[in-house]
C-alpha positions in Angstrom: 55.7 80.2 -309.4 58.5 80.9 -307.0 60.1 77.8 -306.5 59.2 76.8 -310.3 60.9 79.7 -311.3 63.9 79.9 -308.5 64.6 76.0 -309.4 64.8 76.9 -313.6 67.4 80.2 -312.5 69.7 77.9 -310.5 69.7 75.5 -313.2 71.0 77.6 -316.1 73.6 79.5 -314.1 74.6 75.7 -313.1 75.1 75.2 -316.4 76.2 78.2 -317.6 79.5 77.5 -315.0 82.7 77.1 -316.9 85.1 76.3 -314.1 86.1 79.6 -312.6 83.5 82.1 -314.5 80.0 82.1 -315.7 79.3 82.8 -319.9 76.5 84.4 -320.5 75.0 82.2 -322.8 76.8 78.5 -324.2 76.6 79.4 -328.0 76.6 82.8 -328.4 78.5 84.2 -325.9 81.4 81.5 -324.7 83.6 84.0 -323.0 83.5 86.1 -319.8 81.6 89.5 -319.8 82.2 92.2 -317.5 78.8 93.6 -316.9 77.1 90.6 -317.2 79.5 89.0 -314.1 78.0 92.1 -312.1 74.5 91.2 -312.6 75.0 87.4 -312.5 77.1 88.1 -309.2 74.3 89.6 -307.4 72.0 86.7 -308.3 74.8 83.9 -307.8 75.3 84.8 -304.5 72.1 83.2 -303.4 72.7 79.9 -304.6 76.9 79.5 -304.3 78.4 82.5 -303.3 81.9 81.0 -303.6 81.0 80.8 -307.2 80.0 84.6 -307.1 83.3 85.8 -305.7 85.2 83.6 -307.9 83.1 85.1 -311.1 84.1 88.9 -309.6 87.9 87.7 -309.1 88.2 86.1 -312.6 87.2 89.2 -314.3 89.4 91.6 -312.2 92.5 89.2 -312.6 92.2 90.4 -316.2 92.3 94.2 -315.1 94.8 96.3 -316.9 97.3 98.1 -315.3 95.7 101.3 -316.3 92.6 100.2 -313.8 90.4 99.6 -316.7 88.2 96.4 -316.8 88.1 95.0 -320.3 84.9 93.9 -321.6 85.5 90.5 -322.7 87.9 88.0 -321.0 88.8 85.2 -323.5 88.7 81.6 -322.5 91.7 80.3 -323.8 89.9 76.8 -324.2 87.7 78.4 -326.5 89.0 78.4 -330.3 89.1 81.7 -332.3 86.6 81.1 -334.7 83.6 80.4 -332.0 83.3 84.3 -331.0 83.9 87.7 -333.6 85.4 89.5 -333.3 87.8 87.4 -331.1 91.5 87.5 -329.3 93.2 88.0 -332.4 91.2 90.4 -333.5 91.6 92.6 -330.9 95.7 91.7 -330.6 95.3 93.3 -327.1 99.4 92.6 -325.6 100.7 91.0 -322.6 99.9 92.9 -319.5 100.5 92.0 -315.9 99.7 88.2 -315.5 98.0 88.6 -318.6 99.1 86.3 -322.1 98.6 88.2 -325.1 95.3 88.7 -326.9 93.8 87.7 -323.4 90.7 90.0 -323.7 89.4 93.1 -325.4 90.2 96.7 -324.9 87.0 98.2 -324.0 85.2 98.3 -320.7 81.5 98.2 -319.6 79.7 99.9 -317.4 81.3 99.9 -313.6 78.4 97.7 -312.1 81.0 95.5 -310.3 81.2 97.5 -306.9 77.3 97.4 -306.2 77.8 93.9 -307.1 80.6 93.1 -304.8 78.5 95.2 -302.1 74.9 92.6 -302.3 77.3 89.7 -302.8 78.8 90.5 -299.4 75.7 91.3 -297.8 73.9 88.2 -299.0 76.8 85.8 -298.7 77.5 87.0 -294.9 74.4 86.0 -294.1 75.2 81.8 -295.0 77.1 81.7 -291.4 80.9 82.4 -290.1 82.5 80.6 -292.7 81.0 82.6 -295.9 81.0 85.6 -294.0 85.0 85.4 -293.2 85.6 84.4 -296.9 83.4 87.3 -298.3 85.6 89.8 -295.9 88.9 88.3 -297.5 87.1 88.9 -301.0 85.9 92.2 -300.4 89.3 93.2 -299.0 91.2 91.9 -302.1 88.4 93.2 -304.4 88.1 97.0 -302.9 91.4 98.7 -304.2 90.9 96.9 -308.1 87.5 98.8 -307.5 88.8 102.2 -307.1 91.3 101.5 -309.8 88.2 100.8 -312.2 86.8 104.1 -311.3 89.5 106.3 -311.3 90.5 105.2 -315.1 87.1 106.0 -315.7 86.8 109.2 -314.3 90.3 110.8 -315.5 91.3 108.9 -318.4 87.4 108.9 -319.8 86.6 112.5 -318.9 87.3 113.4 -322.5 85.1 116.3 -322.1 86.3 117.7 -319.2 82.9 117.8 -317.8 83.4 115.1 -314.9 81.8 112.5 -316.9 83.2 109.5 -318.5 82.8 108.8 -322.3 81.9 105.8 -323.8 84.3 105.4 -327.1 82.5 102.4 -328.4 78.7 101.3 -328.5 79.7 98.3 -326.8 81.1 100.2 -324.0 77.5 101.1 -322.8 76.2 97.6 -323.0 73.4 99.1 -324.8 74.8 97.9 -328.2 72.4 99.1 -331.1 70.5 101.8 -329.2 69.4 104.8 -330.6 70.5 107.0 -328.5 73.9 106.4 -330.3 72.6 106.9 -334.1 73.3 110.3 -334.3 76.8 110.1 -333.2 77.3 106.8 -335.6 76.3 108.6 -338.4 79.2 110.3 -338.5 81.4 107.2 -338.3 82.4 105.7 -341.6 80.9 102.4 -342.5 83.3 100.3 -344.3 81.2 97.9 -345.8 84.1 95.8 -347.1 85.4 94.8 -343.9 82.3 92.6 -343.3 84.0 90.6 -346.5 87.3 90.5 -344.5 85.8 89.8 -341.0 83.0 87.1 -341.2 79.7 87.8 -338.6 79.5 84.7 -335.9 76.7 86.0 -334.0 74.3 85.5 -337.3 75.4 81.5 -337.4 73.5 81.4 -334.1 70.9 83.9 -333.9 68.3 85.3 -336.6 69.6 88.5 -338.1 66.6 90.3 -337.9 67.1 90.3 -333.8 70.8 91.3 -334.3 72.5 94.4 -335.0 72.6 95.3 -338.9 75.4 94.9 -341.1 76.2 99.0 -341.2 76.0 98.4 -337.4 79.0 96.3 -337.6 80.7 97.8 -340.2 81.5 100.6 -337.7 81.8 98.5 -334.9 84.8 96.9 -336.2 85.9 99.9 -337.6 85.7 101.9 -334.1 87.8 98.9 -332.8 90.5 99.0 -335.5 91.1 102.8 -334.9 91.1 102.4 -331.5 93.5 98.9 -331.4 95.8 100.9 -333.7 96.4 103.9 -331.5 97.4 101.1 -328.6 94.3 101.6 -326.8 95.1 105.2 -326.4 92.4 107.5 -324.2 94.7 110.7 -325.7 94.1 109.6 -329.4 91.0 111.5 -331.4 88.2 109.4 -331.2 85.3 109.0 -334.3 82.9 108.4 -331.3 82.2 109.4 -328.1 79.6 109.7 -326.1 78.5 110.5 -322.4 75.6 108.1 -321.7 73.3 108.7 -318.5 73.0 104.9 -317.7 76.8 104.3 -317.6 77.6 107.4 -315.6 75.1 106.6 -313.0 76.3 103.2 -312.5 79.7 105.2 -312.4 77.9 106.8 -309.6 76.5 104.2 -307.8 79.4 102.3 -308.0 81.1 105.1 -305.6 78.2 104.9 -303.5 78.9 101.0 -302.9 82.3 101.7 -302.2 81.4 104.4 -299.9 79.4 101.4 -298.1 82.6 98.9 -298.6 84.9 101.5 -297.2 83.1 102.0 -294.2 82.9 98.2 -293.8 86.7 97.4 -293.9 87.1 100.3 -291.5 88.2 103.8 -293.3 85.5 106.5 -292.7 87.7 108.9 -294.8 87.6 107.1 -298.0 83.6 106.3 -297.5 83.3 110.0 -297.2 85.4 110.7 -300.6 83.4 107.9 -302.5 80.1 109.9 -301.8 81.4 113.0 -302.3 82.5 112.1 -305.7 79.3 110.2 -306.1 77.7 113.4 -305.4 79.9 115.4 -308.1 78.8 112.5 -311.0 75.2 113.6 -310.0 75.6 116.8 -310.3 77.3 116.6 -313.7 74.7 113.9 -315.1 71.7 116.4 -314.0 73.8 120.0 -315.6 75.1 118.0 -318.9 72.5 115.2 -319.9 69.4 116.8 -318.9 67.3 118.2 -321.5 65.3 120.7 -320.0 63.0 120.9 -322.6 61.8 117.2 -321.8 62.7 116.7 -318.0 64.7 113.7 -319.1 68.3 112.4 -319.8 69.6 112.0 -322.7 73.2 110.7 -324.0 75.7 113.5 -325.6 77.7 113.5 -328.3 80.9 114.4 -326.7 82.5 115.9 -330.3 79.0 118.1 -330.9 78.3 118.5 -327.1 74.6 117.6 -328.5 71.9 115.4 -326.6 70.4 112.9 -328.2 66.3 113.5 -329.2 65.8 109.8 -328.8 63.7 108.5 -326.0 66.0 105.3 -324.0 65.7 103.4 -321.2 69.5 104.8 -320.3 67.3 107.5 -319.8 65.6 106.3 -317.0 68.4 105.2 -315.0 69.5 107.9 -313.4 66.3 107.5 -311.1 69.0 105.3 -309.3 70.6 108.2 -308.0 69.9 109.4 -304.3 70.7 113.5 -304.3 68.3 113.8 -307.6 66.1 116.7 -306.9 62.3 115.7 -306.5 61.6 117.7 -310.0 63.9 115.5 -311.3 62.4 112.3 -309.7 58.9 113.2 -310.7 60.0 113.9 -314.5 61.6 110.3 -315.0 58.8 108.6 -313.2 56.3 110.4 -315.8 58.6 109.3 -318.8 58.9 105.4 -317.2 54.7 105.9 -316.7 54.4 107.5 -320.4 53.1 105.7 -323.1 56.7 105.6 -324.7 57.4 103.1 -321.8 54.1 102.4 -320.0 55.5 100.7 -316.5 53.5 97.6 -315.5 50.3 99.5 -314.4 49.6 100.5 -318.3 51.0 97.6 -319.9 51.8 94.9 -317.3 54.8 94.3 -319.0 58.3 95.9 -318.0 59.9 98.4 -319.7 61.2 98.4 -323.3 64.9 99.4 -324.5 62.9 102.2 -326.6 59.9 104.6 -327.2 57.1 102.7 -327.9 55.5 105.6 -329.7 58.9 106.4 -332.2 58.8 105.4 -335.7 62.1 103.2 -335.5 60.7 101.3 -332.6 61.2 97.6 -333.2 59.8 94.9 -331.5 62.5 92.5 -332.4 66.0 93.9 -333.1 68.1 94.1 -329.9 68.5 97.6 -327.4 65.9 99.0 -330.7 62.5 98.0 -328.6 62.7 94.5 -326.7 62.2 94.4 -323.1 65.6 93.7 -320.7 65.7 92.4 -317.7 68.4 94.1 -316.3 67.5 97.2 -317.6 64.4 96.7 -315.6 66.2 95.7 -312.6 68.4 98.9 -312.4 65.0 100.7 -312.7 63.2 99.3 -309.9 66.4 99.7 -307.8 66.0 103.7 -308.8 62.1 103.3 -307.6 63.1 101.8 -304.1 65.9 104.4 -303.7 63.1 107.2 -304.4 60.6 105.0 -302.1 58.6 104.2 -305.0 57.6 101.3 -303.2 53.9 100.2 -305.0 55.8 101.1 -308.5 58.8 98.9 -308.0 56.7 95.9 -306.4 54.9 96.1 -309.7 58.0 96.1 -312.1 59.5 93.0 -309.5 56.0 91.4 -310.2 56.1 91.9 -314.1 59.5 90.8 -314.5 59.2 87.6 -312.5 55.9 86.8 -314.5 57.5 87.5 -317.8 60.8 85.4 -316.9 58.0 82.6 -315.6 56.2 82.7 -318.5 58.5 82.6 -321.6 62.0 81.5 -319.7 65.5 82.7 -319.2 65.6 84.5 -322.3 68.3 87.3 -323.0 65.7 89.8 -324.0 61.8 90.1 -325.0 59.4 90.8 -326.7 57.6 94.2 -325.9 54.2 93.6 -326.7 54.2 89.7 -326.6 56.8 89.0 -324.1 58.2 86.1 -326.1 61.5 85.1 -325.1 64.3 86.4 -328.4 68.1 86.2 -328.4 69.9 83.6 -326.4 68.1 80.9 -324.5 68.9 80.0 -320.9 70.6 83.7 -320.4 72.7 84.3 -316.9 71.6 87.5 -316.2 68.4 87.0 -316.7 68.5 83.7 -314.4 70.3 85.6 -311.9 68.2 88.7 -311.5 65.1 86.2 -311.4 66.7 84.7 -307.9 67.6 88.4 -306.5 64.1 89.5 -307.6 62.8 86.2 -305.6 64.5 86.5 -302.9 65.7 90.4 -301.9 62.9 93.3 -301.6 65.0 95.3 -299.6 65.9 98.8 -300.1 69.6 100.3 -301.2 71.7 101.4 -298.2 72.1 104.6 -299.8 68.4 105.6 -300.7 67.4 109.2 -300.0 66.0 109.6 -296.8 62.3 109.7 -296.2 
């Protein structure tokens, strides 16, 4: 399995390279996506570290002056009508060296510091030339990664809790997750928007696999209102949610930045990053943990209420090394439960949503299917807390799933059949990482 899976994954990444960046898939996602870039870089470093660095640099060359890293960087060679909502719809003004309409105005989870550290770690092992290149790239990225964190920790601290809020479901990366249902119910669904703005995704994807038209009407409406306010975070947001996985990644980025700062000879900065990670962890536990369930849920900033839904995003805080043992046990118990069923129960990676919930959907995007990237994060959390057996079972289940069914965007949570876009870049990249690297993150909890 190993050689065949490695070769097929490397082939996908080679095919999806677009000169200076990677596309998630050729047909459905023809531009550069933010957190895709982070996941892709982790695996791409094994086969082409120069491209991994170039992909990260390409993304951060589009960073806004306020520090935000846009969730899509548009390829000017791709026609407007190849993707909706495209560059003209977002109507982002020129900034820095970027032309007008060069990106979107929203963000995605800030996994890039984690990716940069992993690329540095693996690229350095390729020899002196790669090590020198890696050092230069790390020095270039570090201040930009810090600016990204500062934007999220300050401009997006909408509740004053110390957590970053997302202002559009797309910012979570888990677009139509049930975690957003309660908050999205208060967002008007102007269906006339779909007559004006035609969905392009349904031309190349099965409608039963994608978010509904009601979802899309709300998504478009949220973009229009944010756009019309000049993408200002001081404006009133119709949707504002603190997501456990987004904020866990925010804290993990601080831990990765501590490693990077230490490598670059900045011990005071490294200490400051570790302290920020601890503060974010404390805020996650205080505000996003439901004492009744013992697990983590999204919080609506407007109402202060936690979502009742059990989603894969609530398992990701396992990545935090400062979690109390009782909180670790509760997450592992949730992951093992019939809701998610770690591989010891199902022989499959965990689904995106509670298997026992009435709304569990085996086909529709983030409402049930299995995603490799979220399982990769969960495995990282298991490693952080010394859960080696569960981590290895999950690693094996992910590799087996991709080997049997292909490098799909996501997978059926019962049959394992590939769904969504085929030849999907982060699935291929993370397959390479699962094959190659069994090491424990540097900031894992001490035994």
